[in-house]
C-alpha positions in Angstrom: -14.3 2.6 35.3 -13.0 6.2 35.3 -10.0 7.4 33.4 -8.1 7.8 36.6 -9.1 4.3 37.8 -7.9 2.8 34.5 -4.6 4.6 34.7 -4.1 3.5 38.4 -4.8 -0.1 37.3 -2.1 0.0 34.6 0.4 1.6 37.1 -0.4 -1.2 39.5 0.1 -3.9 36.8 3.4 -2.4 35.8 4.6 -2.3 39.4 4.5 -6.1 39.5 7.5 -6.1 37.0 11.0 -5.1 37.9 12.7 -5.6 34.6 11.8 -3.7 31.4 11.9 -6.8 29.4 8.9 -8.0 31.4 7.2 -4.7 31.0 7.6 -4.9 27.3 6.1 -8.4 27.3 3.1 -6.9 29.2 2.8 -4.2 26.5 3.0 -6.8 23.7 0.4 -9.0 25.5 -1.9 -6.0 25.8 -1.7 -5.6 22.1 -2.4 -9.3 21.5 -5.5 -8.9 23.8 -6.8 -6.0 21.7 -10.1 -7.0 20.0 -9.7 -7.4 16.3 -10.4 -4.3 14.3 -13.0 -4.6 11.5 -11.1 -4.5 8.2 -13.5 -1.8 7.0 -11.8 0.7 9.4 -8.3 0.0 8.2 -8.4 2.9 5.9 -6.0 5.8 5.2 -8.6 8.1 6.9 -8.0 6.1 10.2 -4.2 5.9 9.9 -2.4 7.9 12.6 0.0 10.4 11.1 3.3 10.6 12.8 3.7 6.9 13.7 6.6 5.0 12.1 4.4 1.9 12.2 1.0 1.7 10.7 -1.6 2.4 13.4 -5.3 2.6 12.7 -7.7 4.3 15.1 -11.5 4.4 14.7 -13.9 6.2 17.0 -17.6 5.4 17.5 -19.8 7.8 19.4 -22.6 5.9 21.2 -24.9 6.9 24.1 -22.7 10.0 24.9 -19.5 8.0 25.0 -16.6 7.5 22.7 -15.5 3.9 21.9 -12.2 3.3 20.2 -11.0 0.4 18.1 -7.4 0.2 17.0 -4.8 -1.9 15.4 -1.1 -1.7 14.3 1.2 -3.7 12.2 3.9 -3.6 15.0 3.7 -5.6 18.2 4.9 -2.9 20.7 2.9 -0.1 18.9 -0.2 -2.3 19.0 0.4 -2.7 22.8 0.8 1.0 23.2 -2.4 1.8 21.4 -4.1 -0.9 23.4 -3.0 0.8 26.7 -4.2 4.2 25.5 -7.6 2.9 24.3 -8.1 0.9 27.5 -7.8 4.1 29.5 -9.9 6.3 27.2 -12.5 4.1 25.5 -16.0 4.2 26.9 -15.5 7.7 28.3 -17.3 11.0 27.5 -15.7 13.4 25.0 -15.4 16.0 27.7 -13.6 13.6 30.1 -11.3 12.5 27.3 -10.6 16.1 26.2 -9.8 17.1 29.8 -7.9 14.0 30.8 -4.4 14.2 32.2 -2.7 11.0 31.2 -0.3 10.5 34.0 0.2 6.7 33.6 2.7 7.1 30.8 5.3 8.9 33.0 4.3 7.0 36.2 5.2 3.6 34.6 8.4 5.1 33.1 7.2 4.4 29.6 8.2 7.7 28.0 11.9 7.3 29.0 11.9 3.7 27.7 10.6 4.3 24.2 12.7 5.1 21.2 12.1 8.7 19.9 10.1 7.4 16.9 7.8 5.3 19.2 7.5 8.2 21.6 6.4 10.5 18.7 4.0 7.8 17.6 2.5 7.6 21.1 2.0 11.4 21.1 0.4 11.2 17.7 -2.1 8.6 19.0 -2.9 10.7 22.0 -3.3 13.8 19.9 -5.7 12.0 17.5 -7.8 10.7 20.4 -8.0 14.2 21.9 -9.0 15.6 18.5 -11.9 13.0 18.2 -13.0 14.0 21.8 -12.9 17.7 21.1 -14.9 17.2 17.9 -17.6 15.2 19.6 -17.6 17.6 22.6 -18.3 20.6 20.2 -21.0 18.6 18.5 -22.7 17.9 21.8 -22.4 21.5 22.9 -24.1 22.6 19.6 -27.0 20.2 20.2 -27.7 21.6 23.6 
């Protein structure tokens, strides 16, 4: 599934809910559905700086694609990182680096997050883009 298709699916899922309480429940459920993160990756090196909650993000590069595992100690934050990794995991570094993440605004998420959660979301996205750029450069140097 492409990044655009994943975003379209999330937008479609959110459209099924009228109330933000239901949308928050969806976000929390997304976090609960996140596969468990191997404890070996819950290190300071994998902590996202800029998040009020503790959020760990680990990237694996395999067969030309980046795969992310993540976890958080806060339910909504775990749901947010789940949404982001659902969209971007399993994609090429170039596609991730170039991706325009429109689903955040399309579902109204940015305007319904507290400033600290919004900053945390931006920090997650920034870290993922940094991983992608790093692997993109590595690939370019090999070719």
